[in-house]
Biotite code that builds the C-alpha atoms (Angstrom):
import biotite.structure as struc

atoms = struc.array([
    struc.Atom([40.933, 35.423, -38.096], chain_id="A", res_id=1, res_name="MET", atom_name="CA", element="C"),
    struc.Atom([38.290, 33.082, -39.944], chain_id="A", res_id=2, res_name="ALA", atom_name="CA", element="C"),
    struc.Atom([35.365, 32.211, -37.841], chain_id="A", res_id=3, res_name="ILE", atom_name="CA", element="C"),
    struc.Atom([33.510, 29.246, -38.191], chain_id="A", res_id=4, res_name="ARG", atom_name="CA", element="C"),
    struc.Atom([30.038, 28.576, -37.342], chain_id="A", res_id=5, res_name="GLN", atom_name="CA", element="C"),
    struc.Atom([29.419, 24.854, -36.173], chain_id="A", res_id=6, res_name="ASP", atom_name="CA", element="C"),
    struc.Atom([26.148, 25.170, -33.887], chain_id="A", res_id=7, res_name="ILE", atom_name="CA", element="C"),
    struc.Atom([22.782, 24.381, -35.487], chain_id="A", res_id=8, res_name="GLU", atom_name="CA", element="C"),
    struc.Atom([20.574, 27.439, -35.583], chain_id="A", res_id=9, res_name="GLN", atom_name="CA", element="C"),
    struc.Atom([17.941, 25.846, -34.067], chain_id="A", res_id=10, res_name="ASP", atom_name="CA", element="C"),
    struc.Atom([19.991, 25.153, -31.078], chain_id="A", res_id=11, res_name="VAL", atom_name="CA", element="C"),
    struc.Atom([20.956, 28.592, -30.725], chain_id="A", res_id=12, res_name="VAL", atom_name="CA", element="C"),
    struc.Atom([17.468, 29.695, -31.112], chain_id="A", res_id=13, res_name="ARG", atom_name="CA", element="C"),
    struc.Atom([16.163, 27.895, -28.417], chain_id="A", res_id=14, res_name="GLU", atom_name="CA", element="C"),
    struc.Atom([18.944, 28.857, -26.073], chain_id="A", res_id=15, res_name="ILE", atom_name="CA", element="C"),
    struc.Atom([18.327, 32.363, -26.826], chain_id="A", res_id=16, res_name="LEU", atom_name="CA", element="C"),
    struc.Atom([14.653, 32.133, -26.372], chain_id="A", res_id=17, res_name="ASP", atom_name="CA", element="C"),
    struc.Atom([15.037, 30.136, -22.745], chain_id="A", res_id=18, res_name="LEU", atom_name="CA", element="C"),
    struc.Atom([17.545, 32.585, -21.534], chain_id="A", res_id=19, res_name="GLU", atom_name="CA", element="C"),
    struc.Atom([15.671, 35.842, -22.430], chain_id="A", res_id=20, res_name="TRP", atom_name="CA", element="C"),
    struc.Atom([12.605, 34.156, -20.611], chain_id="A", res_id=21, res_name="GLU", atom_name="CA", element="C"),
    struc.Atom([14.603, 33.693, -17.640], chain_id="A", res_id=22, res_name="MET", atom_name="CA", element="C"),
    struc.Atom([16.417, 36.987, -17.818], chain_id="A", res_id=23, res_name="PHE", atom_name="CA", element="C"),
    struc.Atom([12.833, 39.006, -18.001], chain_id="A", res_id=24, res_name="GLN", atom_name="CA", element="C"),
    struc.Atom([11.981, 37.030, -14.454], chain_id="A", res_id=25, res_name="GLU", atom_name="CA", element="C"),
    struc.Atom([15.183, 38.461, -13.011], chain_id="A", res_id=26, res_name="VAL", atom_name="CA", element="C"),
    struc.Atom([14.541, 41.200, -10.442], chain_id="A", res_id=27, res_name="ARG", atom_name="CA", element="C"),
    struc.Atom([17.523, 43.638, -9.098], chain_id="A", res_id=28, res_name="GLY", atom_name="CA", element="C"),
    struc.Atom([17.566, 45.526, -5.946], chain_id="A", res_id=29, res_name="LEU", atom_name="CA", element="C"),
    struc.Atom([16.256, 48.375, -7.957], chain_id="A", res_id=30, res_name="ASP", atom_name="CA", element="C"),
    struc.Atom([13.684, 46.723, -10.235], chain_id="A", res_id=31, res_name="GLY", atom_name="CA", element="C"),
    struc.Atom([13.861, 45.805, -13.708], chain_id="A", res_id=32, res_name="PRO", atom_name="CA", element="C"),
    struc.Atom([17.143, 47.008, -15.610], chain_id="A", res_id=33, res_name="ALA", atom_name="CA", element="C"),
    struc.Atom([16.842, 48.878, -18.956], chain_id="A", res_id=34, res_name="PRO", atom_name="CA", element="C"),
    struc.Atom([18.951, 46.028, -20.516], chain_id="A", res_id=35, res_name="CYS", atom_name="CA", element="C"),
    struc.Atom([15.796, 43.716, -19.835], chain_id="A", res_id=36, res_name="GLN", atom_name="CA", element="C"),
    struc.Atom([14.129, 45.767, -22.491], chain_id="A", res_id=37, res_name="GLN", atom_name="CA", element="C"),
    struc.Atom([16.643, 45.370, -25.226], chain_id="A", res_id=38, res_name="ASP", atom_name="CA", element="C"),
    struc.Atom([16.462, 41.976, -26.526], chain_id="A", res_id=39, res_name="ARG", atom_name="CA", element="C"),
    struc.Atom([18.496, 42.883, -29.741], chain_id="A", res_id=40, res_name="ARG", atom_name="CA", element="C"),
    struc.Atom([21.707, 43.805, -27.613], chain_id="A", res_id=41, res_name="THR", atom_name="CA", element="C"),
    struc.Atom([20.955, 40.586, -25.411], chain_id="A", res_id=42, res_name="PHE", atom_name="CA", element="C"),
    struc.Atom([21.042, 38.250, -28.425], chain_id="A", res_id=43, res_name="GLU", atom_name="CA", element="C"),
    struc.Atom([23.849, 39.831, -30.204], chain_id="A", res_id=44, res_name="ILE", atom_name="CA", element="C"),
    struc.Atom([26.016, 39.385, -26.878], chain_id="A", res_id=45, res_name="MET", atom_name="CA", element="C"),
    struc.Atom([24.524, 35.733, -26.127], chain_id="A", res_id=46, res_name="ARG", atom_name="CA", element="C"),
    struc.Atom([24.895, 34.484, -29.701], chain_id="A", res_id=47, res_name="SER", atom_name="CA", element="C"),
    struc.Atom([28.352, 35.939, -29.937], chain_id="A", res_id=48, res_name="SER", atom_name="CA", element="C"),
    struc.Atom([29.446, 33.912, -27.161], chain_id="A", res_id=49, res_name="GLN", atom_name="CA", element="C"),
    struc.Atom([27.299, 30.764, -28.084], chain_id="A", res_id=50, res_name="LEU", atom_name="CA", element="C"),
    struc.Atom([28.932, 30.706, -31.589], chain_id="A", res_id=51, res_name="LEU", atom_name="CA", element="C"),
    struc.Atom([32.301, 30.329, -30.138], chain_id="A", res_id=52, res_name="SER", atom_name="CA", element="C"),
    struc.Atom([31.048, 27.118, -28.805], chain_id="A", res_id=53, res_name="TRP", atom_name="CA", element="C"),
    struc.Atom([30.794, 23.626, -30.356], chain_id="A", res_id=54, res_name="ASN", atom_name="CA", element="C"),
    struc.Atom([27.598, 21.450, -31.096], chain_id="A", res_id=55, res_name="GLN", atom_name="CA", element="C"),
    struc.Atom([28.418, 19.321, -28.026], chain_id="A", res_id=56, res_name="GLU", atom_name="CA", element="C"),
    struc.Atom([28.892, 22.044, -25.501], chain_id="A", res_id=57, res_name="ALA", atom_name="CA", element="C"),
    struc.Atom([25.887, 23.810, -26.842], chain_id="A", res_id=58, res_name="ALA", atom_name="CA", element="C"),
    struc.Atom([23.415, 20.966, -26.547], chain_id="A", res_id=59, res_name="GLU", atom_name="CA", element="C"),
    struc.Atom([24.734, 20.309, -23.277], chain_id="A", res_id=60, res_name="SER", atom_name="CA", element="C"),
    struc.Atom([23.928, 23.782, -22.071], chain_id="A", res_id=61, res_name="TYR", atom_name="CA", element="C"),
    struc.Atom([20.547, 23.684, -23.683], chain_id="A", res_id=62, res_name="LEU", atom_name="CA", element="C"),
    struc.Atom([19.759, 20.622, -21.744], chain_id="A", res_id=63, res_name="ASP", atom_name="CA", element="C"),
    struc.Atom([21.039, 22.490, -18.565], chain_id="A", res_id=64, res_name="ASP", atom_name="CA", element="C"),
    struc.Atom([18.533, 25.064, -19.361], chain_id="A", res_id=65, res_name="LEU", atom_name="CA", element="C"),
    struc.Atom([15.492, 22.642, -20.021], chain_id="A", res_id=66, res_name="ARG", atom_name="CA", element="C"),
    struc.Atom([16.222, 21.071, -16.649], chain_id="A", res_id=67, res_name="ARG", atom_name="CA", element="C"),
    struc.Atom([16.394, 24.121, -14.863], chain_id="A", res_id=68, res_name="ALA", atom_name="CA", element="C"),
    struc.Atom([13.274, 25.191, -16.256], chain_id="A", res_id=69, res_name="ARG", atom_name="CA", element="C"),
    struc.Atom([11.442, 21.998, -15.586], chain_id="A", res_id=70, res_name="ALA", atom_name="CA", element="C"),
    struc.Atom([13.192, 22.130, -11.890], chain_id="A", res_id=71, res_name="GLY", atom_name="CA", element="C"),
    struc.Atom([11.562, 25.653, -11.434], chain_id="A", res_id=72, res_name="ASP", atom_name="CA", element="C"),
    struc.Atom([15.241, 27.086, -11.293], chain_id="A", res_id=73, res_name="ARG", atom_name="CA", element="C"),
    struc.Atom([16.008, 30.220, -13.228], chain_id="A", res_id=74, res_name="ASN", atom_name="CA", element="C"),
    struc.Atom([19.661, 30.218, -13.989], chain_id="A", res_id=75, res_name="LEU", atom_name="CA", element="C"),
    struc.Atom([19.715, 34.108, -14.904], chain_id="A", res_id=76, res_name="MET", atom_name="CA", element="C"),
    struc.Atom([18.866, 34.607, -11.476], chain_id="A", res_id=77, res_name="THR", atom_name="CA", element="C"),
    struc.Atom([21.482, 32.429, -10.064], chain_id="A", res_id=78, res_name="GLU", atom_name="CA", element="C"),
    struc.Atom([24.104, 34.086, -12.077], chain_id="A", res_id=79, res_name="LYS", atom_name="CA", element="C"),
    struc.Atom([23.174, 37.693, -11.234], chain_id="A", res_id=80, res_name="TYR", atom_name="CA", element="C"),
    struc.Atom([22.887, 36.841, -7.536], chain_id="A", res_id=81, res_name="ALA", atom_name="CA", element="C"),
    struc.Atom([26.402, 35.222, -7.814], chain_id="A", res_id=82, res_name="ARG", atom_name="CA", element="C"),
    struc.Atom([27.467, 38.412, -9.345], chain_id="A", res_id=83, res_name="MET", atom_name="CA", element="C"),
    struc.Atom([26.134, 40.442, -6.428], chain_id="A", res_id=84, res_name="MET", atom_name="CA", element="C"),
    struc.Atom([27.880, 38.501, -3.705], chain_id="A", res_id=85, res_name="GLU", atom_name="CA", element="C"),
    struc.Atom([31.038, 40.385, -5.269], chain_id="A", res_id=86, res_name="SER", atom_name="CA", element="C"),
    struc.Atom([29.462, 43.460, -6.304], chain_id="A", res_id=87, res_name="THR", atom_name="CA", element="C"),
    struc.Atom([26.864, 44.306, -3.649], chain_id="A", res_id=88, res_name="SER", atom_name="CA", element="C"),
    struc.Atom([28.093, 42.076, -0.731], chain_id="A", res_id=89, res_name="PRO", atom_name="CA", element="C"),
    struc.Atom([26.262, 44.206, 2.095], chain_id="A", res_id=90, res_name="CYS", atom_name="CA", element="C"),
    struc.Atom([22.724, 44.050, 0.264], chain_id="A", res_id=91, res_name="GLU", atom_name="CA", element="C"),
    struc.Atom([23.533, 40.483, -0.631], chain_id="A", res_id=92, res_name="CYS", atom_name="CA", element="C"),
    struc.Atom([24.682, 39.090, 2.712], chain_id="A", res_id=93, res_name="ARG", atom_name="CA", element="C"),
    struc.Atom([23.543, 35.541, 3.066], chain_id="A", res_id=94, res_name="GLY", atom_name="CA", element="C"),
    struc.Atom([22.653, 35.038, -0.383], chain_id="A", res_id=95, res_name="ILE", atom_name="CA", element="C"),
    struc.Atom([24.801, 32.326, -0.814], chain_id="A", res_id=96, res_name="GLY", atom_name="CA", element="C"),
    struc.Atom([22.900, 30.140, 1.296], chain_id="A", res_id=97, res_name="ALA", atom_name="CA", element="C"),
    struc.Atom([20.000, 29.848, -1.052], chain_id="A", res_id=98, res_name="ILE", atom_name="CA", element="C"),
    struc.Atom([21.848, 29.247, -4.137], chain_id="A", res_id=99, res_name="LEU", atom_name="CA", element="C"),
    struc.Atom([22.810, 25.526, -5.356], chain_id="A", res_id=100, res_name="PRO", atom_name="CA", element="C"),
    struc.Atom([26.082, 24.501, -3.915], chain_id="A", res_id=101, res_name="ALA", atom_name="CA", element="C"),
    struc.Atom([28.936, 23.561, -6.425], chain_id="A", res_id=102, res_name="LEU", atom_name="CA", element="C"),
    struc.Atom([30.355, 20.188, -5.688], chain_id="A", res_id=103, res_name="ASP", atom_name="CA", element="C"),
    struc.Atom([34.220, 20.204, -5.308], chain_id="A", res_id=104, res_name="GLU", atom_name="CA", element="C"),
    struc.Atom([35.064, 18.918, -8.619], chain_id="A", res_id=105, res_name="PRO", atom_name="CA", element="C"),
    struc.Atom([32.369, 21.335, -10.621], chain_id="A", res_id=106, res_name="THR", atom_name="CA", element="C"),
    struc.Atom([34.070, 24.108, -8.341], chain_id="A", res_id=107, res_name="GLY", atom_name="CA", element="C"),
    struc.Atom([37.461, 23.339, -9.387], chain_id="A", res_id=108, res_name="ARG", atom_name="CA", element="C"),
    struc.Atom([36.556, 23.190, -12.981], chain_id="A", res_id=109, res_name="LEU", atom_name="CA", element="C"),
    struc.Atom([34.490, 26.722, -12.658], chain_id="A", res_id=110, res_name="VAL", atom_name="CA", element="C"),
    struc.Atom([37.755, 28.095, -11.183], chain_id="A", res_id=111, res_name="GLU", atom_name="CA", element="C"),
    struc.Atom([40.032, 26.751, -13.698], chain_id="A", res_id=112, res_name="ARG", atom_name="CA", element="C"),
    struc.Atom([37.797, 27.703, -17.013], chain_id="A", res_id=113, res_name="LEU", atom_name="CA", element="C"),
    struc.Atom([37.395, 31.454, -15.154], chain_id="A", res_id=114, res_name="ALA", atom_name="CA", element="C"),
    struc.Atom([40.921, 31.703, -14.907], chain_id="A", res_id=115, res_name="GLY", atom_name="CA", element="C"),
    struc.Atom([41.728, 30.783, -18.364], chain_id="A", res_id=116, res_name="GLN", atom_name="CA", element="C"),
    struc.Atom([39.201, 33.042, -19.406], chain_id="A", res_id=117, res_name="SER", atom_name="CA", element="C"),
    struc.Atom([40.494, 35.733, -17.489], chain_id="A", res_id=118, res_name="VAL", atom_name="CA", element="C"),
    struc.Atom([44.117, 35.187, -19.349], chain_id="A", res_id=119, res_name="ARG", atom_name="CA", element="C"),
    struc.Atom([42.525, 34.839, -22.488], chain_id="A", res_id=120, res_name="TRP", atom_name="CA", element="C"),
    struc.Atom([40.635, 38.403, -22.185], chain_id="A", res_id=121, res_name="MET", atom_name="CA", element="C"),
    struc.Atom([43.817, 40.075, -21.297], chain_id="A", res_id=122, res_name="GLU", atom_name="CA", element="C"),
    struc.Atom([45.563, 38.862, -23.922], chain_id="A", res_id=123, res_name="GLU", atom_name="CA", element="C"),
    struc.Atom([42.892, 40.025, -26.346], chain_id="A", res_id=124, res_name="ALA", atom_name="CA", element="C"),
    struc.Atom([42.963, 43.216, -24.624], chain_id="A", res_id=125, res_name="ALA", atom_name="CA", element="C"),
    struc.Atom([46.365, 43.746, -25.213], chain_id="A", res_id=126, res_name="ALA", atom_name="CA", element="C"),
    struc.Atom([46.025, 43.029, -29.242], chain_id="A", res_id=127, res_name="LYS", atom_name="CA", element="C"),
    struc.Atom([42.841, 45.104, -29.421], chain_id="A", res_id=128, res_name="TYR", atom_name="CA", element="C"),
    struc.Atom([42.662, 47.885, -26.700], chain_id="A", res_id=129, res_name="PRO", atom_name="CA", element="C"),
    struc.Atom([39.959, 50.126, -28.331], chain_id="A", res_id=130, res_name="HIS", atom_name="CA", element="C"),
    struc.Atom([37.728, 47.032, -29.051], chain_id="A", res_id=131, res_name="VAL", atom_name="CA", element="C"),
    struc.Atom([38.133, 45.606, -25.415], chain_id="A", res_id=132, res_name="CYS", atom_name="CA", element="C"),
    struc.Atom([37.950, 48.980, -23.864], chain_id="A", res_id=133, res_name="GLY", atom_name="CA", element="C"),
    struc.Atom([34.332, 49.208, -24.763], chain_id="A", res_id=134, res_name="ARG", atom_name="CA", element="C"),
    struc.Atom([33.472, 46.421, -22.775], chain_id="A", res_id=135, res_name="GLY", atom_name="CA", element="C"),
    struc.Atom([33.854, 45.499, -18.907], chain_id="A", res_id=136, res_name="ARG", atom_name="CA", element="C"),
    struc.Atom([36.620, 45.671, -16.784], chain_id="A", res_id=137, res_name="PRO", atom_name="CA", element="C"),
    struc.Atom([38.349, 42.480, -16.895], chain_id="A", res_id=138, res_name="ILE", atom_name="CA", element="C"),
    struc.Atom([39.491, 41.774, -13.084], chain_id="A", res_id=139, res_name="ARG", atom_name="CA", element="C"),
    struc.Atom([37.377, 41.361, -9.957], chain_id="A", res_id=140, res_name="ALA", atom_name="CA", element="C"),
    struc.Atom([39.386, 44.074, -8.279], chain_id="A", res_id=141, res_name="SER", atom_name="CA", element="C"),
    struc.Atom([37.545, 46.567, -10.350], chain_id="A", res_id=142, res_name="GLU", atom_name="CA", element="C"),
    struc.Atom([33.954, 45.640, -9.251], chain_id="A", res_id=143, res_name="ASP", atom_name="CA", element="C"),
    struc.Atom([31.748, 47.926, -7.562], chain_id="A", res_id=144, res_name="SER", atom_name="CA", element="C"),
    struc.Atom([28.069, 48.409, -6.909], chain_id="A", res_id=145, res_name="ARG", atom_name="CA", element="C"),
    struc.Atom([27.870, 49.850, -10.463], chain_id="A", res_id=146, res_name="PHE", atom_name="CA", element="C"),
    struc.Atom([30.410, 47.984, -12.499], chain_id="A", res_id=147, res_name="THR", atom_name="CA", element="C"),
    struc.Atom([30.682, 44.125, -12.942], chain_id="A", res_id=148, res_name="THR", atom_name="CA", element="C"),
    struc.Atom([33.884, 42.922, -14.325], chain_id="A", res_id=149, res_name="SER", atom_name="CA", element="C"),
    struc.Atom([34.249, 40.122, -16.862], chain_id="A", res_id=150, res_name="PHE", atom_name="CA", element="C"),
    struc.Atom([35.984, 37.892, -14.344], chain_id="A", res_id=151, res_name="GLU", atom_name="CA", element="C"),
    struc.Atom([32.995, 38.015, -11.950], chain_id="A", res_id=152, res_name="THR", atom_name="CA", element="C"),
    struc.Atom([30.237, 37.941, -14.664], chain_id="A", res_id=153, res_name="TYR", atom_name="CA", element="C"),
    struc.Atom([32.087, 35.053, -16.210], chain_id="A", res_id=154, res_name="ASN", atom_name="CA", element="C"),
    struc.Atom([32.571, 33.040, -13.161], chain_id="A", res_id=155, res_name="TRP", atom_name="CA", element="C"),
    struc.Atom([28.939, 33.745, -12.020], chain_id="A", res_id=156, res_name="ALA", atom_name="CA", element="C"),
    struc.Atom([27.757, 32.404, -15.388], chain_id="A", res_id=157, res_name="GLU", atom_name="CA", element="C"),
    struc.Atom([30.083, 29.125, -15.380], chain_id="A", res_id=158, res_name="LEU", atom_name="CA", element="C"),
    struc.Atom([28.776, 28.377, -11.860], chain_id="A", res_id=159, res_name="ALA", atom_name="CA", element="C"),
    struc.Atom([25.348, 27.836, -13.472], chain_id="A", res_id=160, res_name="THR", atom_name="CA", element="C"),
    struc.Atom([26.626, 25.391, -15.834], chain_id="A", res_id=161, res_name="TYR", atom_name="CA", element="C"),
    struc.Atom([26.640, 21.548, -15.194], chain_id="A", res_id=162, res_name="SER", atom_name="CA", element="C"),
    struc.Atom([29.546, 19.883, -14.836], chain_id="A", res_id=163, res_name="ARG", atom_name="CA", element="C"),
    struc.Atom([29.211, 17.921, -18.313], chain_id="A", res_id=164, res_name="LYS", atom_name="CA", element="C"),
    struc.Atom([28.726, 21.492, -20.065], chain_id="A", res_id=165, res_name="THR", atom_name="CA", element="C"),
    struc.Atom([32.046, 22.731, -18.347], chain_id="A", res_id=166, res_name="LEU", atom_name="CA", element="C"),
    struc.Atom([34.145, 19.859, -19.396], chain_id="A", res_id=167, res_name="GLU", atom_name="CA", element="C"),
    struc.Atom([32.906, 19.947, -22.835], chain_id="A", res_id=168, res_name="LEU", atom_name="CA", element="C"),
    struc.Atom([33.321, 23.557, -22.943], chain_id="A", res_id=169, res_name="LEU", atom_name="CA", element="C"),
    struc.Atom([37.172, 23.631, -21.378], chain_id="A", res_id=170, res_name="GLU", atom_name="CA", element="C"),
    struc.Atom([38.137, 20.847, -23.954], chain_id="A", res_id=171, res_name="ASP", atom_name="CA", element="C"),
    struc.Atom([36.514, 22.675, -27.114], chain_id="A", res_id=172, res_name="HIS", atom_name="CA", element="C"),
    struc.Atom([38.339, 26.006, -25.738], chain_id="A", res_id=173, res_name="TYR", atom_name="CA", element="C"),
    struc.Atom([41.872, 24.242, -24.821], chain_id="A", res_id=174, res_name="LEU", atom_name="CA", element="C"),
    struc.Atom([41.121, 22.803, -28.656], chain_id="A", res_id=175, res_name="GLY", atom_name="CA", element="C"),
    struc.Atom([40.897, 26.234, -30.280], chain_id="A", res_id=176, res_name="LEU", atom_name="CA", element="C"),
    struc.Atom([43.985, 27.267, -28.355], chain_id="A", res_id=177, res_name="VAL", atom_name="CA", element="C"),
    struc.Atom([46.084, 24.407, -29.181], chain_id="A", res_id=178, res_name="ALA", atom_name="CA", element="C"),
    struc.Atom([45.084, 25.480, -32.800], chain_id="A", res_id=179, res_name="ALA", atom_name="CA", element="C"),
    struc.Atom([46.753, 28.645, -32.170], chain_id="A", res_id=180, res_name="GLY", atom_name="CA", element="C"),
    struc.Atom([43.046, 30.839, -31.549], chain_id="A", res_id=181, res_name="THR", atom_name="CA", element="C"),
    struc.Atom([42.366, 32.649, -28.570], chain_id="A", res_id=182, res_name="ASN", atom_name="CA", element="C"),
    struc.Atom([38.768, 31.797, -27.498], chain_id="A", res_id=183, res_name="PRO", atom_name="CA", element="C"),
    struc.Atom([38.317, 35.398, -26.167], chain_id="A", res_id=184, res_name="ALA", atom_name="CA", element="C"),
    struc.Atom([39.127, 36.617, -29.873], chain_id="A", res_id=185, res_name="GLU", atom_name="CA", element="C"),
    struc.Atom([36.407, 34.289, -31.422], chain_id="A", res_id=186, res_name="VAL", atom_name="CA", element="C"),
    struc.Atom([33.593, 35.899, -29.160], chain_id="A", res_id=187, res_name="ILE", atom_name="CA", element="C"),
    struc.Atom([34.834, 39.404, -29.934], chain_id="A", res_id=188, res_name="LEU", atom_name="CA", element="C"),
    struc.Atom([34.905, 38.398, -33.733], chain_id="A", res_id=189, res_name="GLY", atom_name="CA", element="C"),
    struc.Atom([31.493, 37.205, -33.871], chain_id="A", res_id=190, res_name="HIS", atom_name="CA", element="C"),
    struc.Atom([30.295, 40.297, -31.916], chain_id="A", res_id=191, res_name="THR", atom_name="CA", element="C"),
    struc.Atom([32.152, 42.747, -34.035], chain_id="A", res_id=192, res_name="MET", atom_name="CA", element="C"),
    struc.Atom([30.763, 40.939, -37.154], chain_id="A", res_id=193, res_name="ALA", atom_name="CA", element="C"),
    struc.Atom([27.415, 41.682, -35.841], chain_id="A", res_id=194, res_name="THR", atom_name="CA", element="C"),
    struc.Atom([28.018, 45.311, -35.835], chain_id="A", res_id=195, res_name="TYR", atom_name="CA", element="C"),
    struc.Atom([29.312, 44.991, -39.549], chain_id="A", res_id=196, res_name="GLY", atom_name="CA", element="C"),
    struc.Atom([32.882, 44.896, -39.270], chain_id="A", res_id=197, res_name="PHE", atom_name="CA", element="C"),
    struc.Atom([34.856, 42.415, -41.528], chain_id="A", res_id=198, res_name="ALA", atom_name="CA", element="C"),
    struc.Atom([37.205, 41.248, -38.706], chain_id="A", res_id=199, res_name="SER", atom_name="CA", element="C"),
    struc.Atom([38.858, 42.379, -35.510], chain_id="A", res_id=200, res_name="LEU", atom_name="CA", element="C"),
    struc.Atom([41.473, 44.041, -36.877], chain_id="A", res_id=201, res_name="GLU", atom_name="CA", element="C"),
    struc.Atom([38.967, 46.237, -38.878], chain_id="A", res_id=202, res_name="VAL", atom_name="CA", element="C"),
    struc.Atom([37.156, 46.930, -35.695], chain_id="A", res_id=203, res_name="ALA", atom_name="CA", element="C"),
    struc.Atom([40.289, 48.099, -33.877], chain_id="A", res_id=204, res_name="GLU", atom_name="CA", element="C"),
    struc.Atom([41.391, 50.206, -36.618], chain_id="A", res_id=205, res_name="ALA", atom_name="CA", element="C"),
    struc.Atom([38.039, 51.956, -36.852], chain_id="A", res_id=206, res_name="ALA", atom_name="CA", element="C"),
    struc.Atom([37.375, 52.533, -33.237], chain_id="A", res_id=207, res_name="LEU", atom_name="CA", element="C"),
    struc.Atom([41.040, 53.902, -32.801], chain_id="A", res_id=208, res_name="ARG", atom_name="CA", element="C"),
    struc.Atom([40.251, 56.284, -35.747], chain_id="A", res_id=209, res_name="GLU", atom_name="CA", element="C"),
    struc.Atom([37.039, 57.409, -33.965], chain_id="A", res_id=210, res_name="ARG", atom_name="CA", element="C"),
    struc.Atom([38.795, 57.803, -30.772], chain_id="A", res_id=211, res_name="SER", atom_name="CA", element="C"),
    struc.Atom([41.770, 60.032, -31.978], chain_id="A", res_id=212, res_name="GLU", atom_name="CA", element="C"),
    struc.Atom([38.875, 62.016, -33.972], chain_id="A", res_id=213, res_name="ARG", atom_name="CA", element="C"),
    struc.Atom([37.070, 62.380, -30.799], chain_id="A", res_id=214, res_name="ARG", atom_name="CA", element="C"),
    struc.Atom([40.157, 63.402, -28.798], chain_id="A", res_id=215, res_name="ASP", atom_name="CA", element="C"),
    struc.Atom([41.728, 65.858, -31.281], chain_id="A", res_id=216, res_name="SER", atom_name="CA", element="C"),
    struc.Atom([41.463, 69.550, -30.696], chain_id="A", res_id=217, res_name="PRO", atom_name="CA", element="C"),
    struc.Atom([39.591, 71.541, -32.950], chain_id="A", res_id=218, res_name="PRO", atom_name="CA", element="C"),
    struc.Atom([41.474, 72.921, -35.740], chain_id="A", res_id=219, res_name="ALA", atom_name="CA", element="C"),
])
């Protein structure tokens, strides 16, 4: 699968810098998390997603981040708080009251795009089980205090985007689908490329072989 990069690097860099700054301010129930000390992995994961977007969606999201910072909002805190409503409901009872409410049109966009994203991820997992098996479980039914599914994580993140960003992102992703490309595969392809694999197919074969060697009994 050929991967194009259509976003200006200065836009990606500013987004990553603002997200990392906000991420450093997130405080979980048990204090700072180890991932908050790992900027390299953070940037690999976040840039892999961003590079699946187009320039218009990225610029709109950058505007969301700038507006949030100017208004003393932390979108990363909001994202993790929304996640914890599903993964740790007892600890987060009442947290919804302090989060910005989603108006009805935005809420419908979030639900629609979140549902589409789950379907795309399940299609990718069927094709690349070893690549996808290294990530989060897909469905929210697998959430726990210690595990956050792709569905819950993705929904919570989408809920921090403006309606404009959501509309641009959905249009872009549906354009990829119309062209025969699964958006989830584009994101995974960027991630695997960062780790040195030439393609998802190459990564899947290498990870399958690694798994088979690990599971094989000693000679």
